C-alpha positions in Angstrom: 0.0 0.0 0.0 1.7 2.5 0.2 3.6 4.6 -2.8 5.6 2.5 -5.0 8.6 4.5 -5.9 11.3 1.9 -6.7 14.0 2.5 -4.1 16.0 -0.6 -5.1 17.8 -1.4 -8.2 14.6 -1.4 -10.2 13.8 2.1 -9.1 17.2 3.7 -9.5 18.0 1.3 -12.0 18.5 0.5 -15.5 17.7 3.5 -17.7 19.2 1.5 -20.6 19.7 -2.2 -21.2 22.6 -3.7 -19.3 24.2 -4.9 -22.5 24.0 -1.5 -24.3 26.5 1.2 -23.7 25.0 4.6 -22.8 27.0 7.5 -24.0 24.5 10.1 -22.7 25.5 10.1 -19.0 24.1 13.1 -17.0 26.2 15.1 -14.6 25.8 13.8 -11.0 23.2 15.8 -9.1 24.3 17.0 -5.7 20.7 17.4 -4.6 17.1 17.6 -6.0 13.6 18.3 -5.0 10.5 16.8 -6.5 6.8 16.7 -5.4 3.4 15.4 -6.1 -0.2 15.8 -5.1 -2.9 13.1 -5.6 -6.6 13.2 -4.9 -8.8 10.1 -5.1 -12.6 10.1 -4.8 -14.5 6.8 -4.7 -18.3 6.2 -4.6 -20.5 3.1 -4.6 -24.3 2.8 -4.7 -26.3 0.8 -2.2 -26.0 -3.0 -2.6 -27.7 -6.1 -1.3 -26.8 -6.7 2.4 -29.0 -8.8 4.7 -26.6 -8.2 7.6 -23.3 -6.4 8.4 -20.7 -6.4 11.1 -18.0 -4.1 12.5 -15.7 -4.4 9.5 -18.4 -4.5 6.8 -18.4 -2.3 3.7 -21.3 0.2 4.3 -24.2 -1.1 2.3 -25.8 2.3 1.7 -24.8 4.8 -0.9 -21.3 6.0 0.2 -18.4 8.2 -1.0 -15.0 9.1 0.4 -12.1 11.2 -0.6 -8.3 11.1 0.1 -5.6 13.7 -0.7 -1.9 13.4 -0.2 0.9 15.9 -0.9 4.5 14.7 -0.9 8.0 16.2 -1.2 10.9 14.1 -2.4 14.1 15.5 -1.1 17.4 14.0 -2.2 21.1 14.7 -1.2 24.3 13.1 -2.4 26.6 12.5 0.6 29.6 10.8 -1.0 30.4 8.5 -3.9 27.4 6.2 -4.4 25.6 7.4 -1.2 22.3 9.2 -1.3 20.0 10.4 1.5 16.3 10.8 0.9 13.4 12.2 3.0 9.7 12.3 2.0 7.7 14.6 4.2 3.9 14.2 3.5 0.6 15.8 4.3 -2.5 13.6 4.1 -6.3 14.0 4.6 -9.3 11.7 4.3 -10.5 8.1 4.7 -11.2 5.2 2.4 -14.7 3.9 1.8 -16.2 2.7 5.1 -13.0 3.9 6.9 -10.9 1.5 4.9 -12.7 -1.8 5.8 -15.1 -4.2 4.2 -13.0 -5.6 1.3 -10.0 -7.9 1.6 -8.7 -6.4 -1.7 -9.5 -2.9 -0.7 -10.5 -0.5 -3.5 -7.9 2.3 -3.0 -4.2 1.9 -2.1 -4.2 5.7 -1.7 -6.4 5.1 1.5 -4.6 4.1 4.7 -6.0 2.1 7.6 -5.9 5.3 9.6 -6.9 8.8 8.5 -8.2 12.2 9.6 -10.7 14.7 8.3 -8.2 17.5 8.9 -4.8 17.5 7.2 -2.1 15.7 9.1 1.6 15.3 8.4 4.0 12.4 8.6 7.5 11.3 7.4 6.9 8.0 5.7 10.4 7.7 4.3 13.9 8.7 5.6 16.6 6.4 4.2 20.1 6.1 3.0 21.0 4.3 -0.2 24.5 3.2 -1.0 25.4 1.9 -4.5 28.7 0.0 -5.0 29.8 -0.4 -8.6 30.9 -4.0 -9.5 31.7 -3.4 -13.2 30.0 -3.4 -16.5 28.7 -0.5 -18.6 27.8 2.7 -16.9 24.0 3.2 -16.9 22.4 6.7 -17.0 20.2 7.6 -14.0 17.7 10.4 -14.7 16.6 12.9 -12.0 13.3 11.9 -10.4 11.5 11.3 -7.1 14.0 9.5 -4.7 16.5 9.4 -7.6 19.5 11.7 -8.2 20.7 12.1 -11.7 24.1 10.4 -12.4 25.2 6.9 -13.2 26.2 3.5 -11.8 27.6 0.3 -13.3 25.3 -2.3 -14.7 26.6 -4.8 -12.1 26.3 -3.4 -8.6 25.4 -3.9 -5.0 22.7 -1.6 -3.6 22.1 -1.2 0.2 19.1 0.7 1.5 18.7 1.4 5.2 16.2 3.5 7.2 12.5 4.0 7.1 10.6 3.1 3.9 8.1 0.6 2.5 9.0 -3.0 1.9 7.2 -2.8 -1.4 9.3 0.1 -2.5 11.9 -2.6 -3.2 10.2 -6.0 -3.2 7.3 -7.1 -5.5 7.5 -4.1 -7.8 5.9 -4.2 -11.2 6.1 -1.8 -14.1 2.4 -2.0 -14.9 0.7 -2.5 -11.6 2.4 -1.0 -8.5 1.6 2.7 -8.3 -1.9 3.8 -7.1 -1.0 7.4 -8.0 -0.5 6.4 -11.7 -2.0 3.0 -12.5 -4.3 0.6 -10.6 -5.9 1.4 -7.2 -6.9 -2.0 -5.7 -4.6 -3.3 -3.0 -4.6 -6.8 -4.4 -3.6 -5.6 -7.9 -0.8 -3.1 -7.0 0.7 -5.7 -4.6 0.6 -9.5 -4.2 -2.5 -9.9 -2.1 -1.0 -12.6 0.2 2.3 -10.8 0.7 1.8 -9.8 4.4 4.7 -7.4 4.4 6.1 -5.7 7.6 4.5 -2.2 8.0 2.8 0.2 10.3 -0.8 1.1 9.6 0.4 3.6 6.9 2.5 0.9 5.1 6.0 1.8 6.2 8.6 0.4 8.5 12.3 0.4 9.5 14.7 -2.0 7.9 17.6 -2.9 5.7 17.6 -4.2 2.1 20.5 -5.5 0.0 20.3 -6.0 -3.8 23.0 -7.7 -5.9 22.7 -7.3 -9.6 24.8 -9.2 -12.2 24.0 -9.4 -15.9 20.4 -10.7 -16.3 19.5 -11.3 -12.6 19.1 -9.5 -9.2 19.0 -11.1 -5.8 17.4 -9.1 -3.0 17.2 -9.7 0.7 15.9 -7.7 3.6 15.2 -7.6 7.3 12.3 -5.4 8.6 10.7 -4.5 11.9 7.0 -5.4 12.5 4.5 -3.2 14.3 4.2 -3.7 18.1 0.8 -5.4 17.6 -0.8 -6.7 14.3 -2.0 -3.7 12.3 -0.9 -1.0 14.7 0.5 2.4 14.2 3.7 1.9 16.2 6.8 -0.1 15.0 8.5 -2.5 17.4 11.9 -0.9 17.4 13.2 -3.5 19.9 13.4 -5.9 16.9 11.9 -8.7 19.0 9.4 -9.0 16.1 10.7 -9.0 12.6 10.3 -10.2 9.0 12.8 -11.7 6.5 12.2 -11.1 2.8 14.0 -12.6 -0.1 13.4 -12.2 -3.9 15.1 -13.4 -7.0 14.5 -11.5 -10.3 15.3 -12.8 -13.7 15.2 -10.5 -16.7 14.7 -11.8 -20.2 13.8 -10.8 -23.7 10.8 -12.5 -25.3 10.8 -12.0 -29.1 13.0 -9.0 -28.4 10.7 -7.5 -25.7 11.9 -7.1 -22.1 10.2 -8.9 -19.3 10.8 -10.0 -15.7 10.0 -12.9 -13.5 10.3 -12.6 -9.7 10.0 -15.2 -7.0 9.6 -13.9 -3.5 9.5 -15.6 -0.1 9.0 -14.1 3.4 8.9 -15.3 7.0 7.3 -13.2 9.8 8.3 -13.8 13.4 5.9 -12.1 15.8 3.2 -12.4 18.4 0.1 -13.5 16.5 -3.0 -15.5 17.2 -4.0 -18.7 15.5 -7.5 -18.9 14.1 -8.1 -22.3 15.4 -7.0 -21.3 18.9 -9.3 -18.3 18.9 -12.3 -20.4 17.8 -11.6 -23.1 20.4 -11.4 -20.5 23.2 -14.6 -18.9 22.0 -16.4 -22.2 22.1 -15.2 -22.8 25.7 -16.2 -19.3 26.9 -19.3 -18.7 24.8 -17.8 -15.6 23.3 -16.9 -14.3 19.9 -13.5 -15.5 18.7 -10.7 -13.0 19.0 -7.2 -13.7 17.9 -5.9 -10.9 20.2 -6.7 -13.2 23.1 -4.5 -16.1 21.9 -1.4 -14.4 20.6 2.0 -16.0 21.1 5.4 -15.8 19.3 5.2 -17.8 16.1 6.4 -17.9 12.5 4.2 -17.1 9.5 5.7 -17.7 6.0 4.5 -17.0 2.5 5.5 -16.8 -1.2 4.7 -14.7 -4.2 5.3 -15.0 -8.0 5.4 -11.7 -10.0 5.6 -11.5 -13.8 5.7 -8.6 -16.3 6.2 -8.6 -20.0 6.3 -6.0 -22.7 4.3 -7.2 -25.7 4.5 -4.2 -28.0 5.7 -0.6 -27.7 2.3 0.3 -26.3 1.1 -2.9 -24.5 2.4 -4.6 -21.4 0.9 -7.5 -19.4 1.4 -8.7 -15.8 0.4 -11.4 -13.4 0.9 -12.3 -9.7 0.2 -15.3 -7.6 0.7 -15.5 -3.8 -0.1 -17.5 -0.7 0.7 -17.5 3.0 0.3 -19.6 6.2 -3.5 -19.4 6.7 -3.5 -20.9 10.2 -2.7 -17.5 11.8 -4.0 -14.0 11.7 -2.9 -11.4 9.2 -0.1 -9.3 10.9 0.1 -6.2 8.7 -1.4 -6.1 5.2 -4.9 -7.5 4.6 -7.0 -10.7 5.2 -5.9 -12.7 2.1 -4.4 -16.2 2.2 -4.3 -16.9 -1.5 -4.4 -14.4 -4.4 -4.1 -14.5 -8.2 -4.2 -11.4 -10.4 -3.5 -10.6 -14.0 -4.0 -7.6 -16.3 -2.7 -5.3 -19.0 -1.6 -1.7 -19.6 -2.1 -0.1 -23.0 -0.9 3.3 -24.2 -3.3 5.4 -26.2 -1.1 5.7 -29.3 -3.6 3.8 -31.6 -6.3 6.4 -30.9 -4.0 9.5 -31.1 -3.4 9.8 -27.3 0.1 8.4 -26.8 0.4 9.8 -23.3 -2.9 8.3 -22.1 -3.1 4.9 -20.5 -5.8 2.3 -20.3 -5.5 -0.6 -17.7 -7.6 -3.7 -17.0 -7.1 -6.3 -14.3 -8.8 -9.1 -12.5 -8.0 -10.6 -9.1 -9.3 -13.5 -7.1 -8.6 -13.7 -3.3 -9.2 -16.6 -1.0 -9.2 -17.6 2.7 -7.8 -20.7 4.3 -10.2 -23.2 6.0 -9.1 -22.0 9.5 -9.8 -18.4 8.5 -13.2 -19.2 7.1 -14.2 -20.8 10.4 -13.0 -17.8 12.4 -14.9 -15.3 10.3 -18.0 -17.4 10.1 -18.1 -17.5 13.9 -18.0 -13.7 14.0 -14.3 -12.9 14.3 -12.8 -9.7 13.1 -9.7 -9.3 10.9 -7.6 -6.4 9.7 -10.1 -5.2 7.0 -13.0 -7.7 7.1 -15.6 -9.1 9.5 -19.3 -9.2 8.7 -20.2 -11.0 11.9 -21.0 -14.1 9.8 -19.8 -15.7 6.6 -21.2 -17.6 3.7 -17.9 -18.1 2.0 -17.0 -17.5 -1.6 -13.8 -16.3 -3.1 -13.6 -12.5 -3.4 -13.5 -11.6 -7.1 -12.6 -8.1 -8.4 -12.3 -6.6 -11.9 -10.7 -3.2 -12.2 -10.5 -0.7 -15.2 -8.9 2.7 -15.3 -8.2 5.3 -17.9 -5.7 8.1 -17.4 -5.9 11.3 -19.5 -2.7 13.3 -19.8 -4.1 16.8 -19.7 -0.8 18.6 -19.8 2.7 17.7 -18.9 2.8 16.6 -15.2 -1.0 16.7 -14.8 -3.2 13.5 -15.2 -6.9 13.0 -14.7 -8.1 9.4 -14.3 -11.3 7.4 -14.1 -11.5 4.1 -12.3 -14.2 1.4 -12.1 -14.1 -1.7 -9.9 -16.7 -4.5 -9.7 -16.5 -6.7 -6.6 -18.3 -10.1 -6.3 -18.5 -11.5 -2.8 -17.0 -8.5 -0.9 -15.0 -9.8 2.1 -15.6 -13.4 0.8 -19.3 -13.2 1.7 -21.9 -14.6 -0.8 -24.7 -13.0 1.2 -23.5 -9.5 0.4 -23.0 -7.6 -2.8 -22.0 -7.5 -5.6 -20.9 -3.8 -5.5 -19.7 -1.4 -8.1 -17.1 1.2 -7.1 -16.5 4.3 -9.3 -13.5 6.5 -8.7 -11.8 9.7 -10.0 -8.1 10.5 -9.6 -6.2 13.8 -10.0 -2.5 13.6 -10.0 0.1 16.4 -10.5 3.9 16.2 -10.1 7.0 18.2 -10.6 
């Protein structure tokens, strides 16, 4: 969730192909300043709902608006070392205060929010790039990216406060809610329960080793003090390991990437079965908060992107995690599969416009189904009862490039079985997005 600004090798990375010399190397920037503002408004009409719970999507006609303003400040410290800070002002809430859908409809909406503007510092990190040989690659000036160059083969170290998905599980066509898709389970692998506070950021260290056609990434990150809380556990008694292997290839002369990711979370979390058993003994509603203990929760994700033509790209993700225990940080998804495309408007005379289409199917484990059917609450879902069905979402967007640095977008999502409940929905969600940057 959170903003996907490519902090790792993919983000600073290859402005030209690793095998192609680049003679147009810009002068190294000592510092830079960039900024953006994004406003997203979403609305849905009333929909079928015979009952609802604490974490249900509001069944009545509803609309919500979010706005965020960000500055990207960069400073070169020494050879290969760059310091970045991203002060930000936010305002607003997601639909139903960002609950009611496992694949929530807007990644511009956080789990916490305010009606009045409030400020935070989501990112403050140091990046060190160590050249290991190969052609020098040009780096253009951009958000969290100083103009200059580095070798095609390199070691990149990022340390500080940032988002895990700034570096891991990135995708060219589906990873930026300010510029492409909005749904949480489309811009990220739905079952990747990555370490984060309630805004999507954490403290940690990531190392990326790039050689020729591949990159190997690894990271260690702090969890929040309690699942889905606003405070990070800086004692490091709770943490997450993340590893990812990326292979780059050319398919009929078109670039593409395949990424395999694995993660393991070590934290105090409750088992669904334990919560249900305790509730049966006491006659109460199951609550994972009552049965938390130190445990491991692993998961994996596959991420694919492929350029098909100069104007068309396709992508797909598949992910799953240990469904015996509660979600720690992201959202209540144990299995997820998504796929889609991104098409530039060249064929209809609008080369700077973009059309995107995606579908995603999210699922729960058997233990999670029993927990929610008995009235349990999760991070984003909990209707008080459950007639289980996979959550199915289709998303379309169209971005109009009005002028340079200003984009207007329309978004439509159709959700079948919201929060995995066959008794509720379906629901249509219409959205509008305004994005400006410098």
